[in-house]
Biopython code that builds the backbone (N, CA, C, O; Angstrom):
import numpy as np
from Bio.PDB.StructureBuilder import StructureBuilder

atoms = [
    (1, "MET", "N", (-8.909, 5.137, -10.820)),
    (1, "MET", "CA", (-10.155, 5.482, -9.797)),
    (1, "MET", "C", (-9.316, 3.857, -8.857)),
    (1, "MET", "O", (-8.415, 3.040, -9.047)),
    (2, "ILE", "N", (-10.497, 4.235, -7.719)),
    (2, "ILE", "CA", (-9.891, 3.305, -6.109)),
    (2, "ILE", "C", (-11.280, 1.888, -6.652)),
    (2, "ILE", "O", (-12.018, 2.058, -7.622)),
    (3, "GLU", "N", (-11.303, 1.113, -6.105)),
    (3, "GLU", "CA", (-12.606, 0.569, -5.468)),
    (3, "GLU", "C", (-12.705, -0.257, -4.403)),
    (3, "GLU", "O", (-12.140, -1.345, -4.283)),
    (4, "VAL", "N", (-13.680, 0.451, -3.363)),
    (4, "VAL", "CA", (-13.604, -0.450, -2.203)),
    (4, "VAL", "C", (-14.487, -1.336, -1.787)),
    (4, "VAL", "O", (-15.615, -0.846, -1.839)),
    (5, "VAL", "N", (-14.481, -2.491, -1.371)),
    (5, "VAL", "CA", (-15.011, -4.189, -1.357)),
    (5, "VAL", "C", (-14.026, -4.303, 0.005)),
    (5, "VAL", "O", (-12.921, -3.883, 0.350)),
    (6, "LYS", "N", (-14.940, -5.002, 0.479)),
    (6, "LYS", "CA", (-14.910, -5.180, 1.598)),
    (6, "LYS", "C", (-15.123, -7.193, 1.435)),
    (6, "LYS", "O", (-15.933, -7.792, 0.727)),
    (7, "THR", "N", (-13.899, -7.868, 2.526)),
    (7, "THR", "CA", (-13.935, -9.013, 2.736)),
    (7, "THR", "C", (-14.269, -9.860, 3.986)),
    (7, "THR", "O", (-14.200, -9.361, 5.109)),
    (8, "GLU", "N", (-14.743, -11.540, 3.721)),
    (8, "GLU", "CA", (-16.668, -11.675, 4.528)),
    (8, "GLU", "C", (-16.109, -11.319, 5.881)),
    (8, "GLU", "O", (-16.750, -12.007, 6.675)),
    (9, "ARG", "N", (-14.905, -10.313, 6.789)),
    (9, "ARG", "CA", (-14.372, -10.852, 8.058)),
    (9, "ARG", "C", (-14.828, -9.145, 8.124)),
    (9, "ARG", "O", (-15.233, -8.731, 9.210)),
    (10, "GLY", "N", (-14.764, -8.325, 7.126)),
    (10, "GLY", "CA", (-15.528, -7.274, 7.441)),
    (10, "GLY", "C", (-14.102, -6.250, 7.445)),
    (10, "GLY", "O", (-14.016, -5.196, 8.075)),
    (11, "PHE", "N", (-13.061, -6.834, 6.603)),
    (11, "PHE", "CA", (-11.421, -6.059, 5.930)),
    (11, "PHE", "C", (-11.866, -4.857, 5.101)),
    (11, "PHE", "O", (-13.002, -5.204, 4.775)),
    (12, "GLY", "N", (-11.725, -4.033, 4.732)),
    (12, "GLY", "CA", (-11.816, -2.608, 3.416)),
    (12, "GLY", "C", (-10.691, -3.583, 2.766)),
    (12, "GLY", "O", (-9.938, -4.307, 3.417)),
    (13, "ILE", "N", (-10.732, -3.439, 1.158)),
    (13, "ILE", "CA", (-9.850, -3.903, 0.173)),
    (13, "ILE", "C", (-10.007, -2.708, -0.572)),
    (13, "ILE", "O", (-11.115, -2.178, -0.493)),
    (14, "PHE", "N", (-9.359, -2.300, -1.101)),
    (14, "PHE", "CA", (-9.141, -0.965, -2.309)),
    (14, "PHE", "C", (-8.035, -1.186, -3.191)),
    (14, "PHE", "O", (-6.822, -1.066, -3.022)),
    (15, "GLU", "N", (-8.778, -1.559, -4.236)),
    (15, "GLU", "CA", (-8.411, -2.007, -5.577)),
    (15, "GLU", "C", (-8.005, -1.348, -6.125)),
    (15, "GLU", "O", (-8.577, -0.272, -5.952)),
    (16, "PHE", "N", (-6.582, -1.238, -7.392)),
    (16, "PHE", "CA", (-7.087, -0.300, -8.645)),
    (16, "PHE", "C", (-5.823, -0.861, -9.172)),
    (16, "PHE", "O", (-4.934, -1.558, -8.682)),
    (17, "THR", "N", (-6.049, -0.290, -10.413)),
    (17, "THR", "CA", (-4.662, -0.707, -11.530)),
    (17, "THR", "C", (-3.594, 0.099, -11.321)),
    (17, "THR", "O", (-3.637, 1.155, -10.690)),
    (18, "ASP", "N", (-2.351, -0.511, -11.990)),
    (18, "ASP", "CA", (-1.252, 0.428, -11.919)),
    (18, "ASP", "C", (-0.909, 1.244, -13.044)),
    (18, "ASP", "O", (-1.934, 1.648, -13.594)),
    (19, "ILE", "N", (0.127, 1.635, -13.588)),
    (19, "ILE", "CA", (0.204, 1.723, -14.396)),
    (19, "ILE", "C", (0.370, 1.245, -15.509)),
    (19, "ILE", "O", (0.448, 2.020, -16.463)),
    (20, "CYS", "N", (0.460, -0.004, -15.689)),
    (20, "CYS", "CA", (1.080, -1.083, -15.965)),
    (20, "CYS", "C", (-0.334, -2.256, -16.280)),
    (20, "CYS", "O", (-0.395, -3.403, -16.723)),
    (21, "GLY", "N", (-0.943, -1.655, -15.983)),
    (21, "GLY", "CA", (-1.907, -2.860, -16.362)),
    (21, "GLY", "C", (-2.771, -3.881, -14.783)),
    (21, "GLY", "O", (-3.835, -4.442, -14.520)),
    (22, "GLU", "N", (-1.580, -3.612, -14.211)),
    (22, "GLU", "CA", (-1.761, -4.925, -13.267)),
    (22, "GLU", "C", (-2.753, -4.747, -11.869)),
    (22, "GLU", "O", (-2.572, -3.736, -11.191)),
    (23, "SER", "N", (-3.699, -5.639, -11.488)),
    (23, "SER", "CA", (-4.428, -5.587, -10.441)),
    (23, "SER", "C", (-3.929, -5.242, -9.088)),
    (23, "SER", "O", (-3.434, -6.116, -8.376)),
    (24, "CYS", "N", (-4.004, -4.373, -8.814)),
    (24, "CYS", "CA", (-3.175, -3.906, -7.486)),
    (24, "CYS", "C", (-4.841, -3.792, -6.270)),
    (24, "CYS", "O", (-6.072, -3.782, -6.259)),
    (25, "SER", "N", (-3.560, -3.730, -5.402)),
    (25, "SER", "CA", (-4.776, -3.642, -3.739)),
    (25, "SER", "C", (-3.777, -3.189, -2.002)),
    (25, "SER", "O", (-2.618, -3.324, -1.610)),
    (26, "ILE", "N", (-4.941, -2.684, -1.485)),
    (26, "ILE", "CA", (-4.358, -2.617, -0.421)),
    (26, "ILE", "C", (-5.387, -2.783, 0.563)),
    (26, "ILE", "O", (-6.590, -2.564, 0.419)),
    (27, "GLN", "N", (-4.718, -3.236, 1.680)),
    (27, "GLN", "CA", (-6.094, -3.523, 2.153)),
    (27, "GLN", "C", (-5.741, -4.060, 4.109)),
    (27, "GLN", "O", (-4.571, -4.438, 4.048)),
    (28, "GLU", "N", (-6.061, -4.176, 5.151)),
    (28, "GLU", "CA", (-5.756, -4.219, 6.304)),
    (28, "GLU", "C", (-5.795, -6.036, 6.366)),
    (28, "GLU", "O", (-6.423, -7.014, 5.960)),
    (29, "SER", "N", (-4.319, -5.513, 7.406)),
    (29, "SER", "CA", (-4.481, -7.577, 7.043)),
    (29, "SER", "C", (-5.389, -7.849, 8.561)),
    (29, "SER", "O", (-5.988, -7.244, 9.450)),
    (30, "SER", "N", (-4.980, -9.261, 8.096)),
    (30, "SER", "CA", (-6.356, -9.752, 9.189)),
    (30, "SER", "C", (-5.041, -10.939, 10.769)),
    (30, "SER", "O", (-5.244, -11.721, 11.697)),
    (31, "ILE", "N", (-3.913, -10.307, 10.121)),
    (31, "ILE", "CA", (-2.719, -10.748, 11.148)),
    (31, "ILE", "C", (-3.002, -10.525, 12.803)),
    (31, "ILE", "O", (-3.294, -9.476, 13.378)),
    (32, "ALA", "N", (-2.834, -11.733, 13.303)),
    (32, "ALA", "CA", (-3.621, -11.250, 14.823)),
    (32, "ALA", "C", (-2.182, -10.114, 16.246)),
    (32, "ALA", "O", (-2.312, -9.203, 17.064)),
    (33, "ARG", "N", (-1.556, -10.582, 15.966)),
    (33, "ARG", "CA", (-0.398, -10.132, 16.578)),
    (33, "ARG", "C", (-0.035, -8.800, 16.291)),
    (33, "ARG", "O", (-0.033, -8.087, 17.295)),
    (34, "ILE", "N", (0.297, -8.194, 15.149)),
    (34, "ILE", "CA", (0.317, -7.218, 15.025)),
    (34, "ILE", "C", (-0.336, -6.200, 14.168)),
    (34, "ILE", "O", (-0.273, -6.630, 13.016)),
    (35, "ASP", "N", (-1.028, -4.867, 14.195)),
    (35, "ASP", "CA", (-1.715, -4.094, 13.093)),
    (35, "ASP", "C", (-0.455, -3.742, 11.838)),
    (35, "ASP", "O", (0.584, -3.084, 11.868)),
    (36, "ALA", "N", (-1.198, -4.599, 10.698)),
    (36, "ALA", "CA", (-0.496, -4.465, 9.334)),
    (36, "ALA", "C", (-1.067, -4.280, 8.320)),
    (36, "ALA", "O", (-2.229, -3.933, 8.534)),
    (37, "ILE", "N", (-0.723, -4.364, 6.918)),
    (37, "ILE", "CA", (-1.394, -3.953, 5.736)),
    (37, "ILE", "C", (-1.072, -4.648, 4.268)),
    (37, "ILE", "O", (0.040, -4.470, 3.773)),
    (38, "TRP", "N", (-2.097, -5.468, 3.562)),
    (38, "TRP", "CA", (-1.379, -5.623, 2.883)),
    (38, "TRP", "C", (-1.098, -4.970, 1.496)),
    (38, "TRP", "O", (-2.246, -4.706, 1.140)),
    (39, "LEU", "N", (-0.173, -4.493, 0.366)),
    (39, "LEU", "CA", (-0.106, -3.903, -0.117)),
    (39, "LEU", "C", (0.809, -4.598, -1.212)),
    (39, "LEU", "O", (1.511, -5.590, -1.022)),
    (40, "GLY", "N", (0.635, -3.740, -2.639)),
    (40, "GLY", "CA", (1.383, -4.323, -4.133)),
    (40, "GLY", "C", (0.526, -5.015, -5.482)),
    (40, "GLY", "O", (-0.278, -4.136, -5.789)),
    (41, "VAL", "N", (0.429, -5.611, -5.959)),
    (41, "VAL", "CA", (0.351, -6.231, -7.411)),
    (41, "VAL", "C", (-0.686, -7.632, -6.254)),
    (41, "VAL", "O", (-0.326, -8.256, -5.256)),
    (42, "ASN", "N", (-1.699, -7.630, -6.855)),
    (42, "ASN", "CA", (-2.330, -9.211, -5.954)),
    (42, "ASN", "C", (-2.147, -10.342, -6.417)),
    (42, "ASN", "O", (-3.036, -11.169, -6.214)),
    (43, "LYS", "N", (-1.023, -10.716, -7.135)),
    (43, "LYS", "CA", (-0.463, -11.901, -7.110)),
    (43, "LYS", "C", (1.173, -11.577, -6.381)),
    (43, "LYS", "O", (1.989, -12.459, -6.113)),
    (44, "ASN", "N", (1.294, -10.662, -6.246)),
    (44, "ASN", "CA", (2.907, -10.198, -5.045)),
    (44, "ASN", "C", (2.922, -9.713, -4.060)),
    (44, "ASN", "O", (4.019, -9.612, -3.509)),
    (45, "ARG", "N", (1.770, -9.214, -3.412)),
    (45, "ARG", "CA", (1.963, -8.158, -1.798)),
    (45, "ARG", "C", (2.965, -8.185, -1.025)),
    (45, "ARG", "O", (3.688, -9.157, -0.803)),
    (46, "MET", "N", (3.049, -7.069, -0.564)),
    (46, "MET", "CA", (4.249, -6.683, 0.953)),
    (46, "MET", "C", (3.263, -6.743, 2.076)),
    (46, "MET", "O", (2.107, -6.320, 2.077)),
    (47, "HIS", "N", (3.951, -7.369, 3.070)),
    (47, "HIS", "CA", (2.827, -7.646, 4.190)),
    (47, "HIS", "C", (4.078, -6.068, 4.878)),
    (47, "HIS", "O", (5.289, -5.934, 4.702)),
    (48, "LEU", "N", (3.283, -5.337, 5.486)),
    (48, "LEU", "CA", (3.919, -4.108, 5.532)),
    (48, "LEU", "C", (3.071, -3.441, 7.841)),
    (48, "LEU", "O", (1.915, -3.084, 8.066)),
    (49, "ASN", "N", (4.062, -3.537, 8.761)),
    (49, "ASN", "CA", (3.763, -2.897, 9.599)),
    (49, "ASN", "C", (3.664, -1.361, 9.944)),
    (49, "ASN", "O", (4.162, -0.613, 9.102)),
    (50, "ALA", "N", (3.116, -0.799, 11.018)),
    (50, "ALA", "CA", (3.101, 0.712, 10.905)),
    (50, "ALA", "C", (4.082, 1.628, 10.838)),
    (50, "ALA", "O", (4.069, 2.754, 10.343)),
    (51, "GLU", "N", (5.180, 0.860, 11.544)),
    (51, "GLU", "CA", (6.763, 1.326, 11.091)),
    (51, "GLU", "C", (7.097, 1.773, 9.883)),
    (51, "GLU", "O", (7.246, 2.949, 9.548)),
    (52, "ILE", "N", (7.291, 0.162, 8.795)),
    (52, "ILE", "CA", (7.149, 0.450, 7.676)),
    (52, "ILE", "C", (6.928, 1.242, 6.581)),
    (52, "ILE", "O", (7.562, 1.746, 5.655)),
    (53, "ALA", "N", (5.818, 1.178, 7.001)),
    (53, "ALA", "CA", (4.455, 2.814, 5.963)),
    (53, "ALA", "C", (4.814, 3.998, 6.410)),
    (53, "ALA", "O", (4.947, 4.907, 5.591)),
    (54, "LYS", "N", (5.080, 4.268, 7.998)),
    (54, "LYS", "CA", (5.814, 5.396, 8.456)),
    (54, "LYS", "C", (7.577, 5.842, 7.251)),
    (54, "LYS", "O", (8.026, 6.662, 6.451)),
    (55, "LYS", "N", (7.808, 4.920, 7.777)),
    (55, "LYS", "CA", (9.444, 5.140, 6.712)),
    (55, "LYS", "C", (9.080, 5.548, 5.233)),
    (55, "LYS", "O", (9.722, 6.356, 4.563)),
    (56, "LEU", "N", (7.731, 4.734, 4.743)),
    (56, "LEU", "CA", (8.042, 4.717, 3.348)),
    (56, "LEU", "C", (6.487, 6.690, 3.109)),
    (56, "LEU", "O", (6.571, 7.712, 2.427)),
    (57, "ILE", "N", (5.625, 6.271, 3.907)),
    (57, "ILE", "CA", (5.717, 7.768, 3.912)),
    (57, "ILE", "C", (6.542, 9.450, 3.054)),
    (57, "ILE", "O", (6.105, 10.253, 2.230)),
    (58, "THR", "N", (7.428, 9.369, 3.556)),
    (58, "THR", "CA", (8.151, 10.043, 3.392)),
    (58, "THR", "C", (8.691, 10.467, 1.804)),
    (58, "THR", "O", (9.050, 11.544, 1.327)),
    (59, "LEU", "N", (8.598, 9.441, 1.381)),
    (59, "LEU", "CA", (8.933, 9.002, 0.137)),
    (59, "LEU", "C", (8.133, 8.683, -0.693)),
    (59, "LEU", "O", (8.420, 8.670, -1.890)),
    (60, "LEU", "N", (6.683, 8.283, -0.116)),
    (60, "LEU", "CA", (5.561, 8.884, -0.955)),
    (60, "LEU", "C", (5.676, 10.470, -1.779)),
    (60, "LEU", "O", (6.026, 11.003, -2.832)),
    (61, "THR", "N", (4.952, 10.803, -0.094)),
    (61, "THR", "CA", (4.917, 11.598, -0.341)),
    (61, "THR", "C", (6.313, 13.155, -1.184)),
    (61, "THR", "O", (5.968, 14.230, -1.673)),
    (62, "GLU", "N", (7.512, 12.705, -1.056)),
    (62, "GLU", "CA", (8.202, 13.667, -1.917)),
    (62, "GLU", "C", (8.090, 13.258, -3.501)),
    (62, "GLU", "O", (8.352, 14.062, -4.396)),
    (63, "PHE", "N", (7.737, 12.130, -3.698)),
    (63, "PHE", "CA", (7.539, 11.855, -5.189)),
    (63, "PHE", "C", (6.152, 12.745, -5.606)),
    (63, "PHE", "O", (6.110, 13.689, -6.395)),
    (64, "VAL", "N", (4.620, 11.937, -4.550)),
    (64, "VAL", "CA", (3.172, 13.544, -4.892)),
    (64, "VAL", "C", (3.569, 14.579, -5.325)),
    (64, "VAL", "O", (3.130, 14.902, -6.428)),
    (65, "GLU", "N", (4.996, 15.926, -4.322)),
    (65, "GLU", "CA", (5.336, 16.353, -3.794)),
    (65, "GLU", "C", (5.560, 17.366, -5.400)),
    (65, "GLU", "O", (5.119, 18.367, -5.966)),
    (66, "THR", "N", (6.922, 15.861, -5.624)),
    (66, "THR", "CA", (8.127, 16.530, -6.863)),
    (66, "THR", "C", (8.368, 15.554, -7.947)),
    (66, "THR", "O", (9.223, 15.571, -8.833)),
    (67, "GLY", "N", (7.290, 14.570, -7.650)),
    (67, "GLY", "CA", (8.349, 13.847, -8.741)),
    (67, "GLY", "C", (9.192, 12.973, -9.116)),
    (67, "GLY", "O", (9.353, 12.318, -10.146)),
    (68, "ARG", "N", (9.951, 13.093, -7.676)),
    (68, "ARG", "CA", (10.998, 12.311, -7.627)),
    (68, "ARG", "C", (11.333, 11.915, -6.099)),
    (68, "ARG", "O", (10.908, 12.514, -5.111)),
    (69, "ILE", "N", (12.208, 10.748, -6.101)),
    (69, "ILE", "CA", (12.051, 9.999, -4.581)),
    (69, "ILE", "C", (13.975, 9.953, -4.481)),
    (69, "ILE", "O", (14.793, 9.070, -4.739)),
    (70, "THR", "N", (14.098, 11.400, -3.968)),
    (70, "THR", "CA", (15.416, 11.194, -3.186)),
    (70, "THR", "C", (15.719, 11.435, -2.231)),
    (70, "THR", "O", (16.779, 10.845, -2.022)),
    (71, "CYS", "N", (15.335, 12.181, -1.145)),
    (71, "CYS", "CA", (15.077, 11.796, 0.886)),
    (71, "CYS", "C", (16.651, 12.274, 0.689)),
    (71, "CYS", "O", (17.167, 11.260, 1.160)),
    (72, "GLY", "N", (17.516, 12.919, 0.406)),
    (72, "GLY", "CA", (18.940, 13.630, 0.346)),
    (72, "GLY", "C", (19.386, 12.444, 0.279)),
    (72, "GLY", "O", (19.663, 11.772, 1.272)),
    (73, "VAL", "N", (19.522, 12.000, -1.104)),
    (73, "VAL", "CA", (20.510, 10.905, -1.122)),
    (73, "VAL", "C", (21.377, 11.914, -2.360)),
    (73, "VAL", "O", (20.831, 12.570, -3.247)),
    (74, "ASN", "N", (22.793, 11.800, -2.106)),
    (74, "ASN", "CA", (23.305, 12.630, -2.521)),
    (74, "ASN", "C", (23.526, 12.790, -4.530)),
    (74, "ASN", "O", (24.121, 13.754, -5.012)),
]
sb = StructureBuilder()
sb.init_structure("model")
sb.init_model(0)
sb.init_chain("A")
sb.init_seg("    ")
for serial, (resi, resn, name, xyz) in enumerate(atoms, 1):
    if name == "N":
        sb.init_residue(resn, " ", resi, " ")
    sb.init_atom(name, np.array(xyz, "f"), 0.0, 1.0, " ", f" {name:<3s}", serial, name[0])
structure = sb.get_structure()
């Protein structure tokens, strides 16, 4: 289940637990110069911009559809 909370500045934080029981989240970043998100285990999250997220969508979509990520790897 994903729970939604908001920061004091109004950004949404979508919190969930991974399969290892770790507390994780995805949220909009408050970085001023570029649009970005935070993603990962709450104690060590990644800072992603739209370009990186777009590249990850292909991998995540393949995983959702097939249970694997190969994307043409031989």
